[in-house]
N, C-alpha and C positions, 0 to 999 in steps of 0.2 A: 606187691610191694608199695605201689603208688597209693593203693587204698589204705594201707596201714599208716602211711605217712600223713594222709589227709585226716585220718581219725585222730592222730596225735597232735597235729598242728595247733588246734585251739588250746589244748592243754599246755603245749610248749609255749605258746604265746602268753598264756596266763602266768606261767612260771617266770618268763622273761620280764613280764610286767611287774611281778612281785619283786624280782631282783633289781630292776631299775628303780622301783620305789624305795628300796633300802639304800641303793646307791645315791639317789638324789638327796634323801634325808641326811645321809652321812656326809655328803659333799655339796651342800647347798650353794656355797660360793662358786665352785667350779661349774655347776649346772646353770647358775645365773649368768655366768660368763658365756657359756655355750649358747644359751637361750637368746642372749643379746647379740648374736652375730659372731660367736667364737669361730675359730678355725681349727683345723686338724682333723685327724682320723675319728676322734670321739664324736665330733660334731657331725661329720658325714654319716657315721653309723647310726646316730640317733635320728637324724633326718631321714635316712632310708627306712629305719624301722617304723617311724611315725608318718611315712609318706602319705598313706591314705587319709589319716586324720588331718594332716596338714592340708591336703588337697580339699577335703570336705570343708574345713574351716575357711579356706580361701574362697571356695565357691559360694558358701553362705554369706561371707562378707561382701562379695561382688554383688550377689542378689539383693542384699540389704541396701547396698550403695545405689543400685539401679532404682529400686523402689523409692528410696529417699529422694533421689534426683527427680523422679517423676512427680512426686508430691510437691516438691519445691517449684518445679516448672509450672504445675497447675496453679499453684498459689500466686506465682509471679504473673502468669497470664491473666488471673482474675484481677490482680491489682492493676495491670495494664488496661484491661477492659474498663474497669471502674474509672480510671483516670482519663483515658482517651475517648471512650465512647459515651460514658455517662457524665463526664465533666464533674466528677466528685472531688471534693477537696481532700488534702492529705489527712486531716484529722478525721473526716468522715470515713475514708477508706480504712484507716487504721482501726477505727472502731468496728467497722463492718467485718474485717478479716481478723480481728483480735490480735493485732500486732502493734508494735510501737510505731509512733510517727517517724522516728529516725529510720527504722527498717523500711517503711513505705517510701520515704524520701530516697533512700539508697537504691531501691528497685526502680523508681521512676528515673533517677539519674542515670542508671545503667540502660534503661529503655531509650532515653534521649540520646545518649552517647551512641548507641547502636544505630540510631536513625540518621546520624551525620554522614 
């Protein structure tokens, strides 16, 4: 019995996905409300149904955020090194790292504030 259920499950999920597609297109305003933090049983059912997809999306977003944070940290470290160790001017640093002078000044300001 369990084997039969497992074989049918992908088909059933496809049927449910098709049904949900029709429901969404027919009730776009309602689904927009649910998507934007709606409450109630419909919201809970949809969140449960798409639990794995939601989890995968959250994990991907988290990984992208970590990667972006590392890149920003390296860039800020490079600016700090050019400013403190190499005694470069803000315009020269901005040119070297291909950023605006305003951005470089903000990083240097944050570095100075952290040293107080």
